[in-house]
C-alpha positions in Angstrom: 250.9 51.8 132.0 254.4 50.5 131.4 255.5 47.4 133.3 259.2 46.6 133.6 260.4 43.2 132.3 261.0 41.9 135.8 257.5 43.1 136.8 258.9 45.2 139.7 258.0 48.6 138.4 254.8 50.1 137.0 254.9 53.6 135.5 252.5 55.8 133.5 253.5 56.0 129.9 250.9 58.7 129.0 247.8 60.2 130.4 247.3 61.9 133.7 244.7 59.6 135.2 242.5 62.6 136.2 239.2 61.0 137.1 237.9 63.3 139.8 234.2 63.3 138.8 233.0 59.8 138.1 229.4 58.8 137.4 228.9 55.0 137.8 225.8 53.9 135.9 225.5 50.7 137.9 226.9 50.6 141.4 227.7 46.9 141.1 229.7 47.1 137.9 232.6 49.5 138.1 233.5 48.9 134.4 230.7 51.2 133.2 231.8 54.6 134.2 231.9 58.0 132.6 234.3 60.9 133.4 232.4 64.2 133.6 233.6 67.7 133.6 236.9 67.1 131.9 238.2 67.4 128.3 239.2 63.8 127.7 240.8 64.6 124.3 244.1 66.3 125.1 247.3 66.0 123.1 250.8 67.4 123.9 253.1 66.3 126.7 252.4 62.7 127.6 252.0 63.4 131.3 249.2 65.9 130.5 247.5 63.9 127.8 243.9 62.6 128.3 242.3 59.6 126.7 238.7 58.5 126.5 238.2 54.7 126.9 241.6 53.6 125.4 241.5 50.0 124.2 244.0 48.3 122.0 247.6 49.3 121.5 250.6 48.4 119.3 254.2 49.3 119.2 256.1 50.2 116.0 259.7 49.0 115.3 260.7 52.6 116.0 259.2 52.4 119.5 256.2 54.6 119.0 253.1 53.4 120.8 249.7 53.6 119.0 246.6 53.6 121.1 243.0 53.0 119.9 241.4 56.0 121.8 238.0 54.5 121.3 235.9 57.2 123.1 237.6 60.0 121.2 237.2 58.1 117.8 240.9 58.3 116.8 244.3 56.6 117.0 246.7 58.4 119.2 250.5 58.1 119.0 252.8 58.2 122.0 256.2 59.2 120.8 259.6 58.0 121.9 261.4 59.9 124.6 262.8 63.2 123.4 266.0 65.0 124.4 264.7 65.8 127.8 263.4 62.3 128.4 259.8 63.4 127.7 257.2 61.9 125.5 254.4 63.6 123.5 251.0 62.4 122.4 249.4 63.4 119.1 246.7 62.2 116.7 247.8 59.5 114.3 244.5 58.8 112.6 241.1 60.3 112.9 239.9 63.9 113.1 240.7 66.6 115.7 237.9 67.7 117.9 237.6 70.6 115.5 237.0 68.4 112.5 240.5 68.6 111.0 241.9 65.2 109.7 245.2 64.1 111.2 246.6 63.5 107.7 245.5 65.4 104.5 244.3 62.2 102.7 242.1 61.0 105.6 238.6 61.7 104.4 236.5 59.6 106.7 236.2 59.9 110.5 236.8 56.8 112.7 233.9 55.6 114.8 234.8 53.8 118.0 238.1 52.2 116.8 238.7 49.2 119.1 242.0 47.7 118.0 245.3 48.6 116.4 248.1 46.5 114.9 251.4 47.1 113.2 253.0 44.9 110.5 256.7 44.4 109.9 256.9 47.5 107.6 255.2 49.6 110.4 252.0 49.9 108.4 249.1 50.4 110.9 245.8 48.5 110.8 242.8 49.7 112.6 239.5 47.9 113.5 237.1 50.8 112.9 234.2 49.2 114.7 231.1 51.4 114.0 232.2 52.1 110.4 232.5 48.3 109.9 235.9 48.6 108.3 239.5 47.6 108.7 241.8 50.5 107.7 245.4 50.4 106.7 247.7 53.4 107.2 251.3 54.1 106.2 253.8 54.8 109.1 253.2 58.5 108.5 249.4 58.3 108.8 248.4 58.3 105.2 245.3 56.0 104.6 246.4 53.4 102.1 243.4 51.1 102.0 240.2 50.0 103.8 238.1 46.9 103.7 234.4 46.5 104.6 231.3 48.5 103.9 230.3 52.0 105.1 228.5 52.0 108.4 225.0 50.6 108.1 223.7 53.4 110.4 224.5 56.5 108.4 223.3 58.6 111.3 226.1 57.2 113.5 228.6 57.9 110.8 227.4 61.5 110.4 227.6 62.0 114.2 231.2 60.7 114.1 232.1 63.2 111.3 230.6 66.1 113.3 232.2 65.0 116.6 228.8 64.4 118.2 229.1 60.8 119.3 228.7 60.1 123.0 232.0 60.7 124.7 233.4 62.7 121.8 234.4 66.2 122.9 233.1 67.7 119.6 
């Protein structure tokens, strides 16, 4: 959601909010829900995009919004408004649901990225939670460096590569 500076207007920046079929695993806690029957990994026009448990976000100096799409195991980029005033959503880091990396030099899948940050040069930093790493990407999505060890649970890492983690639309 995007909130105007005077707090008077709230608009949808991206995503269609389609949550028709909801399964709540604990009736008393609405924060634990799962969307069923929908492809929650859709790129393209921002109004048609779908996210799966989006968490952190950051904005580049160029106005692009980066979202940690945790449930889809990738970082998604919401572009600036185009000629017709429309925005698009695409993968910035991670693999497509067909196993193709977003950038040719990305060799490792993300596993539940929770946070994203941007420095003054628009380099992007990702907290790759289940891989136990912090990753650094160039503004174009090239992986420049990473810190931390490979995931302790190799089975979870392999599931992330194959698109088989819970919530991943493999």
